[in-house]
MIMI-247852 format. One record per atom (N, C-alpha, C, O, CB): x, y, z; residue in three letters. Coordinates in steps of 0.001 Angstrom, whole numbers, padded with zeros to 6 digits, always signed. Glycine has a CB too. Layout:
<nodes>
XYZALA ...
</nodes>
This chain:
<nodes>
+000601-001334+000173UNK -000075-000110-000061UNK +000913+001311-000157UNK +001744+001533+000723UNK -001118-000010+001121UNK +000767+002016-001044UNK +001792+003188-000980UNK +001007+004306-000307UNK -000207+004486-000410UNK +002381+003681-002512UNK +001930+005076+000441UNK +001733+006246+001445UNK +002377+007289+001197UNK +003456+007186+000615UNK +002053+005998+002708UNK +001948+008369+001522UNK +002820+009797+001166UNK +003746+010017+002209UNK +003611+009610+003363UNK +001902+011210+001058UNK +004783+010740+001723UNK +005693+010870+002620UNK +005552+011356+004251UNK +004690+012194+004513UNK +006415+011621+001979UNK +006125+010997+004976UNK +005832+011019+006577UNK +004956+009907+007101UNK +004995+009542+008276UNK +005095+012361+007003UNK +004070+009321+006078UNK +003117+008479+006726UNK +003554+007150+006933UNK +004429+006775+006152UNK +001938+008440+006031UNK +003161+006329+007800UNK +003353+004954+007897UNK +005045+004736+008271UNK +005444+005343+009265UNK +002835+004236+006418UNK +005876+004032+007633UNK +007304+004160+007806UNK +008066+004908+006780UNK +009267+004642+006724UNK +007855+002898+007895UNK +007547+005897+005860UNK +008170+006541+005239UNK +009450+007556+005648UNK +010547+007749+005123UNK +007310+006971+004777UNK +008882+008031+006667UNK +009827+009087+007395UNK +009708+010215+006512UNK +008868+010319+005618UNK +011452+008640+007592UNK +010826+011274+006888UNK +010822+012643+006301UNK +009926+013566+006795UNK +009059+013404+007654UNK +010593+012613+004987UNK +010251+014646+006106UNK +009708+016260+006555UNK +008296+015959+006491UNK +007914+015012+005804UNK +010146+017729+005421UNK +007445+016709+007173UNK +006207+016707+006935UNK +005824+017926+005835UNK +005562+019080+006173UNK +005540+016787+008275UNK +005847+017431+004454UNK +005557+018362+003398UNK +004080+018779+003343UNK +003781+019594+002471UNK +005964+017765+002098UNK +003104+018320+004174UNK +001771+018703+004247UNK +001517+019838+005356UNK +000364+020248+005492UNK +000951+017457+004515UNK +002450+020312+006079UNK +002490+021298+006874UNK +002669+022704+006010UNK +003760+023127+005628UNK +003563+020996+007862UNK +001557+023264+005807UNK +001622+024520+005300UNK +001552+025595+005870UNK +001054+026512+005217UNK +000961+024654+004613UNK +002024+025890+007306UNK +001878+027048+008137UNK +000638+026819+008883UNK -000169+025893+008801UNK +001851+028368+007349UNK +000664+028087+009793UNK -000553+028277+010794UNK -001900+028374+010009UNK -001932+028602+008800UNK -000372+029675+011708UNK -003008+028187+010781UNK -004016+027910+010343UNK -004424+029550+009667UNK -005293+029551+008796UNK -004895+027160+011489UNK -003950+030581+009973UNK -004320+031845+009432UNK -003112+032137+008533UNK -002964+033313+008203UNK -004613+032980+010564UNK -002376+031383+008164UNK -001541+031590+006979UNK -000993+030419+006028UNK +000111+030253+005509UNK -000440+032257+007456UNK -002143+029692+005996UNK -001802+028434+005083UNK -001044+028969+003954UNK -001280+030137+003647UNK -003132+027610+004512UNK -000187+028327+003292UNK +000407+028187+001867UNK +000106+027115+001436UNK +000716+026122+001835UNK +001762+028288+001686UNK -000918+027006+000497UNK -001319+025459+000166UNK -000693+025174-001295UNK -000655+023957-001478UNK -003146+025197+000137UNK -000249+025819-002267UNK +000200+025309-003493UNK +001189+024228-003338UNK +000978+023143-003880UNK +000738+026351-004284UNK +002560+024497-002440UNK +003775+023801-002389UNK +003337+022254-001810UNK +003953+021232-002111UNK +004892+024665-001400UNK +002270+022294-001011UNK +001768+021115-000209UNK +001141+020197-001178UNK +001497+019022-001271UNK +000726+021518+000934UNK +000170+020744-001932UNK -000484+019845-003088UNK +000196+019499-003988UNK +000027+018417-004550UNK -001462+020322-003745UNK +001108+020347-004316UNK +002362+019962-005390UNK +003004+018624-005324UNK +003133+017740-006171UNK +003578+020916-005203UNK +003469+018748-003754UNK +004180+017608-003229UNK +003430+016460-003218UNK +004081+015425-003357UNK +004646+017815-001963UNK +002465+016373-003115UNK +001513+015300-002980UNK +001280+014773-004403UNK +001389+013589-004720UNK +000166+015783-002280UNK +000929+015830-005269UNK +000908+015218-006641UNK +002093+014362-007204UNK +002072+013234-007696UNK +000740+016288-007550UNK +002924+015054-007031UNK +004367+014494-007516UNK +004511+013203-006847UNK +005087+012365-007540UNK +005692+015477-007116UNK +004152+012828-005715UNK +004170+011525-005058UNK +003120+010511-005643UNK +003315+009299-005726UNK +003916+011728-003561UNK +002113+011093-005991UNK +000820+010147-006577UNK +001397+009779-008096UNK +001129+008700-008624UNK -000938+011151-006683UNK +002154+010714-008690UNK +002491+010513-009988UNK +003656+009297-009854UNK +003792+008450-010737UNK +002988+011963-010695UNK +004401+009327-008741UNK +005573+008377-008698UNK +004680+007141-008628UNK +004792+006216-009432UNK +006730+008575-007372UNK +003867+007159-007724UNK +003153+005718-007554UNK +002624+005129-009066UNK +002875+003982-009437UNK +001707+005900-006440UNK +001832+006133-009889UNK +001498+005780-011184UNK +002494+005221-011650UNK +002268+004017-011778UNK +001097+006725-011981UNK +003550+005521-011987UNK +004831+005054-012775UNK +005194+003824-012528UNK +005427+003016-013428UNK +005994+005804-012536UNK +005301+003482-010916UNK +005370+002323-010566UNK +004332+001097-010793UNK +004612-000088-010973UNK +005567+002531-009496UNK +003106+001689-010735UNK +002116+000954-011109UNK +002244+000424-012543UNK +002115-000772-012805UNK +000986+001680-010907UNK +002499+001355-013446UNK +002262+000956-014812UNK +003469-000070-015316UNK +003616-000505-016458UNK +002174+002316-015738UNK +004116-000280-014399UNK +005426-001526-014694UNK +004660-002867-014528UNK +005126-003892-015026UNK +006935-001514-013371UNK +003482-002877-013829UNK +002979-004140-013597UNK +002430-004633-014832UNK +002142-003823-015713UNK +002015-004155-012538UNK +002210-006149-015041UNK +001854-006667-016082UNK +000365-006542-015832UNK -000343-006726-016822UNK +002456-007986-016334UNK -000132-006311-014890UNK -001814-006053-014985UNK -002069-004705-014997UNK -003246-004434-014760UNK -002704-006639-013751UNK -001271-003689-015215UNK -001998-002317-015041UNK -001602-001778-016574UNK -000598-002028-017241UNK -001344-001220-013568UNK -002622-001046-016849UNK -002334-000096-018105UNK -001318+000802-018129UNK -001105+001563-017185UNK -003364+000698-018394UNK -000597+000782-019235UNK +000542+001730-019116UNK +000118+003050-019923UNK +000996+003871-020187UNK +001956+001049-019723UNK -001058+003248-020274UNK -001204+004395-021263UNK -002576+005119-020399UNK -002742+006326-020572UNK -001539+003792-023147UNK -003495+004408-019525UNK -004603+005101-019282UNK -004760+004782-017555UNK -004503+003757-016924UNK -005890+004575-020348UNK -005228+005954-017158UNK -005337+006115-015603UNK -006331+007120-015098UNK -006256+008222-015641UNK -003999+006531-015022UNK -007132+006986-014288UNK -007948+008044-013657UNK -007434+008151-012236UNK -007289+007085-011639UNK -009525+007723-013699UNK -007146+009241-011622UNK -006808+009785-010509UNK -007829+009836-009575UNK -008724+010580-009974UNK -006328+010913-010715UNK -008111+009225-008230UNK -009110+009590-007598UNK -008451+009634-006083UNK -007542+008919-005660UNK -010341+008648-007893UNK -009226+010765-005327UNK -008683+010977-003927UNK -009656+011558-002975UNK -010548+012304-003380UNK -007492+011879-003951UNK -009523+011250-001743UNK -010657+011980-000880UNK -009958+012885+000119UNK -008815+012678+000526UNK -011649+010893-000035UNK -010580+013711+000416UNK -010299+014935+001667UNK -009137+015490+000845UNK -009260+015966-000284UNK -009777+014349+003560UNK -007831+015362+001630UNK -006498+015934+001028UNK -006289+015354-000234UNK -005808+016040-001136UNK -005230+015666+001889UNK -006645+013956-000444UNK -006209+013490-001648UNK -007264+013836-002821UNK -006980+013638-004002UNK -005952+011999-001499UNK -008408+014327-002437UNK -009350+014740-003534UNK -008727+016235-004097UNK -008880+016616-005257UNK -011043+014873-002883UNK -008007+016991-003063UNK -007637+018281-003799UNK -006442+017773-004527UNK -006203+018222-005648UNK -007307+019644-002815UNK -005547+016728-003898UNK -004451+016420-004821UNK -004705+015682-006175UNK -003870+015701-007080UNK -003538+015643-004096UNK -005990+014983-006272UNK -006348+014633-007723UNK -006577+015825-008699UNK -006240+015811-009882UNK -007635+013800-007724UNK -007257+016969-007992UNK -007413+018426-009119UNK -005922+018821-009000UNK -005675+019526-009978UNK -008669+020009-008522UNK -004826+018678-008235UNK -003658+019029-008537UNK -002936+018129-009562UNK -002157+018724-010307UNK -003017+019144-007394UNK -003040+017023-009699UNK -002549+016276-010663UNK -003181+016490-012295UNK -002547+016339-013340UNK -002759+014914-010115UNK -004683+016903-012138UNK -005105+017221-013332UNK -004572+018491-013853UNK -004451+018622-015071UNK -006422+017214-013318UNK -004157+019678-012842UNK -003512+020775-013313UNK -002301+020478-013738UNK -001706+021431-014241UNK -003448+021731-012466UNK -001585+019200-013694UNK -000409+018972-014244UNK -000538+018525-015623UNK +000443+018578-016364UNK +000289+018097-013487UNK -001810+018031-016088UNK -002023+017384-017150UNK -001125+016081-017570UNK -000769+015999-018746UNK -001982+018328-018026UNK -000864+015371-016922UNK +000284+014156-017073UNK -000361+013146-018222UNK -001526+012750-018194UNK +000559+013187-015407UNK +000572+012820-019190UNK +000177+012000-020138UNK -000306+010829-019695UNK +000403+010292-018844UNK +001073+011798-020954UNK -001620+010068-020104UNK -001878+008977-019890UNK -002858+008902-018746UNK -003265+007860-018234UNK -000778+008347-019775UNK -003247+010358-018346UNK -004347+010366-017241UNK -005525+010854-017680UNK -005497+012078-017808UNK -004018+011147-016068UNK -006546+010344-017956UNK -007860+010885-018749UNK -008747+011947-017642UNK -009430+012859-018108UNK -008966+009359-019265UNK -008666+011753-016404UNK -009646+012011-015632UNK -009025+012084-014011UNK -008050+011558-013473UNK -010751+010913-015934UNK -010146+013044-013511UNK -009729+013203-011826UNK -010989+013143-011127UNK -011932+013665-011722UNK -008935+014731-011348UNK -011239+012587-009914UNK -012105+012389-009332UNK -011757+012952-007805UNK -010897+012408-007112UNK -012417+011082-009583UNK -012481+014040-007387UNK -012162+014505-006071UNK -013510+014359-005334UNK -014537+014948-005672UNK -011563+016018-006061UNK -013388+013441-004201UNK -014279+013170-003129UNK -013923+014170-001824UNK -012853+014062-001225UNK -014146+011576-002762UNK -014787+015002-001514UNK -014789+015821-000297UNK -013025+016639-000363UNK -012319+016730+000641UNK -015133+014594+001274UNK -012700+017034-001443UNK -011486+017924-001368UNK -011391+018817-000688UNK -012447+019339-000330UNK -011160+018423-002277UNK -010007+019437-000169UNK -009763+020879+000566UNK -008888+020735+001479UNK -008427+019608+001659UNK -010927+021531+001246UNK -008537+021605+002110UNK -007406+021396+003203UNK -007627+022261+004474UNK -008499+023128+004531UNK -005937+021787+002593UNK -006940+022023+005294UNK -007075+023061+006714UNK -008351+022671+007112UNK -009104+023620+007331UNK -007026+024887+006504UNK -008789+021634+007261UNK -010337+021272+007835UNK -010070+021116+009246UNK -009057+020522+009615UNK -011115+019788+007200UNK -011005+021666+010168UNK -010972+021608+011607UNK -012596+020917+012063UNK -013250+021761+012675UNK -010640+023320+012247UNK -013174+019876+011921UNK -014296+019736+012410UNK -014818+020044+013764UNK -015994+020270+014049UNK -014454+018754+012198UNK -013825+020024+014543UNK -014183+020240+015997UNK -013781+021938+016592UNK -014466+022627+017348UNK -013241+018980+016906UNK -012572+022252+016014UNK -012203+023576+016477UNK -012710+024662+015624UNK -012867+025788+016095UNK -010766+023695+016575UNK -013004+024360+014262UNK -013560+025288+013341UNK -014383+024751+012171UNK -014108+025004+010998UNK -012509+026043+012832UNK -015610+023844+012641UNK -016367+023230+011719UNK -016767+023939+010641UNK -017077+025118+010816UNK -017348+022759+012234UNK -016838+023349+009303UNK -017115+024015+008286UNK -016378+025308+007828UNK -016818+025884+006833UNK -018259+024206+008450UNK -015432+025744+008393UNK -014457+026806+007993UNK -013140+026720+007986UNK -012327+027085+008835UNK -014590+027759+008633UNK -012938+026026+006594UNK -011488+025937+006819UNK -010457+026811+006765UNK -010616+027875+006167UNK -011110+025232+006185UNK -009089+026464+007453UNK -008246+027655+007726UNK -007743+028188+006259UNK -007570+027576+005205UNK -006937+027243+008762UNK -007585+029491+006586UNK -007122+030224+005214UNK -007837+030156+004038UNK -007242+030110+002961UNK -005916+029789+004783UNK -009288+030142+004123UNK -010274+029649+003078UNK -010005+030588+001910UNK -009874+029957+000861UNK -011888+029695+003577UNK -009886+031872+001778UNK -009428+032581+000604UNK -008202+032035-000069UNK -008084+032091-001293UNK -009181+033939+000954UNK -007380+031563+000631UNK -006166+030749+000031UNK -006512+029392-000836UNK -005912+029095-001868UNK -005225+030288+001282UNK -007434+028717-000331UNK -008088+027379-001081UNK -008789+027820-002077UNK -008735+027233-003158UNK -009050+026453-000254UNK -009554+028902-001902UNK -010252+029384-003284UNK -009135+029776-004356UNK -009191+029260-005472UNK -011267+030781-003017UNK -008177+030630-004055UNK -007144+030841-004806UNK -006551+029603-005668UNK -006257+029567-006862UNK -006231+031371-003949UNK -006470+028555-004624UNK -005727+027334-005016UNK -006324+026650-006477UNK -005748+026434-007543UNK -005866+026241-003728UNK -007550+026439-006099UNK -008417+025898-006978UNK -008648+026659-008384UNK -008662+026060-009459UNK -009618+025772-006259UNK -008821+028013-008249UNK -008756+028883-009441UNK -007355+028692-010257UNK -007289+028605-011484UNK -008929+030424-008958UNK -006381+028648-009470UNK -004997+028385-010309UNK -005133+027016-010707UNK -004725+027033-011869UNK -003530+028588-009446UNK -005369+026176-010510UNK -005641+024793-011040UNK -006545+024727-012223UNK -006403+023864-013090UNK -006239+023951-009984UNK -007490+025653-012259UNK -008311+025784-013439UNK -007694+026180-014385UNK -008041+025678-015454UNK -009311+026522-013360UNK -006542+027219-014435UNK -005877+027519-015490UNK -004859+026802-016221UNK -004300+027266-017215UNK -005481+028419-015238UNK -004639+025742-015753UNK -003849+024763-016376UNK -004500+023305-016651UNK -004088+022593-017567UNK -002675+024632-015539UNK -005451+022954-015865UNK -006306+021547-015826UNK -007146+021663-017438UNK -007882+022597-017756UNK -007657+021507-014185UNK -006855+020629-018190UNK -007547+020300-019161UNK -008158+019059-019228UNK -008779+018779-020254UNK -006921+020467-020060UNK -008097+018319-018378UNK -008936+016959-018468UNK -010273+017007-017648UNK -010592+017973-016955UNK -008043+015690-017878UNK -010918+016028-017776UNK -012376+016309-017157UNK -012148+015851-015759UNK -011474+014858-015484UNK -013723+015447-017912UNK -012862+016775-014708UNK -012973+016304-013418UNK -014367+016116-012938UNK -015365+016638-013434UNK -012292+017154-012573UNK -014327+015360-011978UNK -015613+015128-011197UNK -015461+015456-009740UNK -014716+014739-009073UNK -016078+013658-011316UNK -016079+016452-009180UNK -016038+016756-007458UNK -017558+016401-006832UNK -018714+016746-007072UNK -015660+018660-007080UNK -016958+015619-006005UNK -018306+015276-005209UNK -018138+015813-003585UNK -017079+015905-002964UNK -018589+013437-005246UNK -019162+016055-003222UNK -019322+016648-001875UNK -020505+016141-001166UNK -021179+015363-001841UNK -019418+018121-001950UNK -020937+016386+000040UNK -022028+016208+000662UNK -022294+017476+001514UNK -021351+018152+001925UNK -021955+014977+001388UNK -023738+017830+001807UNK -023706+019138+002220UNK -023667+019191+003638UNK -023913+020292+004131UNK -024777+019870+001717UNK -023424+018292+004368UNK -023135+018182+005846UNK -021728+017967+005908UNK -021334+017383+006918UNK -023912+017036+006599UNK -020910+018294+005089UNK -019554+018251+005245UNK -019027+018923+006608UNK -019301+020118+006718UNK -018973+018893+004051UNK -018340+018355+007620UNK -018040+019019+008683UNK -016738+019732+008647UNK -016313+020435+009563UNK -018117+018198+009687UNK -016079+019478+007413UNK -014790+020059+007331UNK -014820+021471+006499UNK -014188+022500+006741UNK -013828+018999+006665UNK -015518+021268+005706UNK -015972+022360+004329UNK -017005+022930+004215UNK -017140+023913+003486UNK -016056+021872+003102UNK -018017+022372+004984UNK -019435+023114+004932UNK -020043+023013+003446UNK -019402+022577+002490UNK -019265+024799+005358UNK -021292+023449+003388UNK -022104+022978+002081UNK -021777+024359+000995UNK -022282+024355-000128UNK -024093+022727+002489UNK -021195+025117+001298UNK -021119+026391+000103UNK -019668+026236-000280UNK -019500+026047-001485UNK -021468+028191+000716UNK -018620+026271+000439UNK -017074+026853-000064UNK -016791+025673-001137UNK -016318+026081-002197UNK -015640+026938+001389UNK -016982+024401-001046UNK -016737+023470-002104UNK -017098+023971-003349UNK -016319+024029-004300UNK -017386+022271-001907UNK -018469+024401-003374UNK -019109+024848-004901UNK -018520+026159-005266UNK -018501+026446-006463UNK -020862+025053-004928UNK -018042+026984-004408UNK -017408+028280-004711UNK -015985+028005-005261UNK -015568+028741-006155UNK -017353+029213-003409UNK -015233+027029-004805UNK -014157+026454-005143UNK -014026+026121-006576UNK -013155+026507-007355UNK -014031+025434-004395UNK -015103+025286-006813UNK -015181+024703-008163UNK -015686+025665-009234UNK -015387+025534-010421UNK -016073+023503-008135UNK -016459+026631-008765UNK -016537+027479-009688UNK -015468+028653-010192UNK -015463+029396-011173UNK -017542+027924-009358UNK -014721+028505-009261UNK -013359+029352-009343UNK -012499+028606-010296UNK -011902+029180-011207UNK -012545+029521-007859UNK -012436+027340-010089UNK -011591+026392-010990UNK -012386+026613-012663UNK -011821+026957-013702UNK -011724+024492-010266UNK -013592+026339-012491UNK -014192+026545-013902UNK -013953+028019-014677UNK -013515+028160-015819UNK -015780+026333-013741UNK -014328+028990-013821UNK -014160+030441-014269UNK -012689+030550-014944UNK -012423+031143-015989UNK -014318+031524-012925UNK -011801+029843-014108UNK -010245+029938-014703UNK -009767+029095-015782UNK -008590+029088-016144UNK -009267+029635-013666UNK -010798+028297-016357UNK -010787+027322-017545UNK -010961+026098-017412UNK -011033+025390-018416UNK -009765+027310-018186UNK -011085+025479-015930UNK -010890+023987-015822UNK -012325+023658-016303UNK -013243+024451-016513UNK -010442+023354-014217UNK -012309+022034-016457UNK -013607+021430-017047UNK -014180+020655-016004UNK -013359+020506-015099UNK -013401+020521-018331UNK -015344+020064-015761UNK -015747+019038-014932UNK -017123+019371-014302UNK -017750+020387-014604UNK -014693+018792-013902UNK -017513+018533-013489UNK -018851+018394-012928UNK -018893+018550-011458UNK -018083+017907-010790UNK -019418+017100-013279UNK -019887+019460-010783UNK -019742+019427-009385UNK -021134+018786-008845UNK -022203+019267-009219UNK -019420+020934-008802UNK -021089+017816-008060UNK -022110+017525-007393UNK -021988+017464-005768UNK -021042+017036-005108UNK -022505+016380-007950UNK -023229+018020-005314UNK -023482+018091-003929UNK -024575+017324-003468UNK -025709+017689-003780UNK -023673+019361-003550UNK -024390+016207-002696UNK -025442+015119-002458UNK -025784+015662-000660UNK -025109+016219+000207UNK -024639+013153-002746UNK -027094+015171-000740UNK -027642+015539+000810UNK -026613+014804+001693UNK -025635+014098+001447UNK -029362+014935+001199UNK -027235+015259+002854UNK -026289+014836+004078UNK -025885+013248+004055UNK -026546+012389+003473UNK -027109+015153+005562UNK -024778+013033+004732UNK -024454+011398+004777UNK -024018+011385+006277UNK -023113+012100+006709UNK -023078+010748+003579UNK -024703+010556+006989UNK -024783+010046+008345UNK -024895+011413+009054UNK -025752+012264+008812UNK -023476+009073+008828UNK -023817+011505+010044UNK -023487+012542+010759UNK -022362+013389+010338UNK -022114+014471+010870UNK -023300+012123+011908UNK -021524+012754+009140UNK -020353+013862+008824UNK -020427+013540+007111UNK -020237+012428+006618UNK -018483+013483+009742UNK -020697+014587+006475UNK -020835+014388+005063UNK -019355+014362+004302UNK -019220+014211+003088UNK -021781+015568+004500UNK -018178+014555+005342UNK -017013+014366+004737UNK -016586+012878+004738UNK -015459+012551+004364UNK -016059+015215+005357UNK -017276+012205+005059UNK -017119+010546+004974UNK -017792+010015+003917UNK -018049+008812+003944UNK -017661+009762+006196UNK -018164+010762+002884UNK -018899+010422+001545UNK -018483+009183+001075UNK -019221+008218+000872UNK -018666+011425+000424UNK -017260+009236+000906UNK -016491+008069-000176UNK -016755+006920+000631UNK -017165+006023-000105UNK -014638+008223-000533UNK -016686+006485+002067UNK -016811+005460+002534UNK -018390+004927+002938UNK -018833+003780+003004UNK -015931+005566+003487UNK -019019+006190+003169UNK -020254+005831+004049UNK -021437+006359+002887UNK -022586+006350+003330UNK -020289+006784+005803UNK -021314+006708+001788UNK -022154+007172+000610UNK -021987+006611-000751UNK -021970+007193-001836UNK -021968+008519+000447UNK -021858+005238-000431UNK -021596+004587-001779UNK -022636+004639-002781UNK -022568+004798-004000UNK -021306+003219-001616UNK -023571+004477-002032UNK -024930+004363-003336UNK -025282+005704-003959UNK -025898+005867-005012UNK -026572+003799-002655UNK -024789+006658-003133UNK -025210+008135-003599UNK -024178+008147-004972UNK -024605+008129-006126UNK -024828+009585-002230UNK -023122+008171-004695UNK -022004+008501-005529UNK -021805+007580-006841UNK -021577+008040-007960UNK -020778+008428-004655UNK -021912+006387-006572UNK -021885+005160-007522UNK -022122+005471-008918UNK -021315+005450-009848UNK -022912+004143-007143UNK -023486+005792-008920UNK -024106+006208-010606UNK -023429+007555-011164UNK -023263+007731-012371UNK -026014+006583-010611UNK -023086+008403-010276UNK -022167+009602-010982UNK -020901+009130-011352UNK -020391+009552-012390UNK -021877+010861-010045UNK -020267+008232-010579UNK -018572+007916-010882UNK -018930+007085-011842UNK -018454+007491-012902UNK -017446+007174-009649UNK -019621+005989-011998UNK -019821+005039-013354UNK -020056+005897-014509UNK -019369+005664-015503UNK -021124+003983-013270UNK -020880+006821-014557UNK -021031+007604-015682UNK -019982+008491-016137UNK -019822+008759-017328UNK -022058+008296-015519UNK -019261+008952-015192UNK -018186+009640-015651UNK -016878+008882-015981UNK -015931+009407-016566UNK -017949+010583-014736UNK -016916+007483-015513UNK -015727+006547-016025UNK -016401+006177-017598UNK -015573+006025-018497UNK -015433+004925-014842UNK -017593+006056-017885UNK -017876+005499-018918UNK -017725+006758-020045UNK -017506+006597-021246UNK -019242+004779-018737UNK -017868+007816-019474UNK -017581+008919-020577UNK -016161+009153-020904UNK -015847+009911-021821UNK -018127+010279-020153UNK -015242+008490-020143UNK -013954+008611-020654UNK -013512+007242-021152UNK -012341+006915-021343UNK -013019+009177-019615UNK -014590+006477-021341UNK -014151+005140-022242UNK -014063+003952-021432UNK -013813+002885-021991UNK -012695+005277-022956UNK -014272+004012-019923UNK -014021+002689-019044UNK -015380+002077-018881UNK -016357+002678-018435UNK -013331+002988-017496UNK -015358+000841-019279UNK -016546+000268-019285UNK -016838-000397-017853UNK -015813-000473-017176UNK -016582-000689-020426UNK -017975-000890-017239UNK -018313-001056-016132UNK -017753-002381-015857UNK -017968-003040-016875UNK -019635-000848-015966UNK -017126-003125-014967UNK -016510-004530-014763UNK -017844-005520-015120UNK -019023-005377-014795UNK -015848-004762-013006UNK -017263-006451-015821UNK -018208-007494-015889UNK -018048-008778-014773UNK -016960-009071-014278UNK -018103-008001-017334UNK -019301-009479-014471UNK -019329-010460-013438UNK -019587-011706-014332UNK -020295-011773-015337UNK -020466-010174-012242UNK -018818-012714-013709UNK -018975-014167-014278UNK -020116-014393-014176UNK -020749-013827-013284UNK -018287-015259-013711UNK -020812-015380-015143UNK -022242-015853-014682UNK -022137-016688-013322UNK -021077-017104-012855UNK -022959-016832-015881UNK -023484-016880-012726UNK -023400-017741-011542UNK -023397-018917-011610UNK -024194-019484-012358UNK -024199-017599-010776UNK -022428-019668-010785UNK -022115-021116-010904UNK -020949-021139-011482UNK -020357-022197-011269UNK -023055-021950-011639UNK -020256-020225-012275UNK -018911-020432-012889UNK -017851-020524-011839UNK -018218-020190-010712UNK -018561-019297-013860UNK -016753-020867-011963UNK -015507-020936-011073UNK -015070-019576-010883UNK -014075-019337-010198UNK -014322-021798-011676UNK 
</nodes>
């Protein structure tokens, strides 16, 4: 299981520490995560059971924003990016629904829109305790206004915390993700007939 730098046994500096809550500097943080993601993709493409020329990057929370950061790099062989509840600087207990340095996040997504040229899908729930119901839509609009392409979907509340949409709201997002993947040429997996080995 690949993990980002500093997690698990990887060690190293915390490249995701982007400063105090009032003065977050997000771009270097997510650029580092995007570079790490592409390094994992290069390794996976050496496997015989992985495509060498096709991929979709998917992430949740910090990883959701990383997926958009990857889209902004337009790496060859990546057809699209899916962002589940992406953002940064969330504090569901200390500052629920109001992420740290929110204007900087707005500017971050607008910056990604200037260069991202692949389709994206951004999925959020209206009871996201990290980012709330309005900021994610505003980030996506800034992304689109700057030139990015994609679709934004805000789902109804998921359990007691919509930030967990990926793990707790599968029945909500599954059809939208399947449609997005189909638009990129990915067919749904086939199941063997009943009774077959």
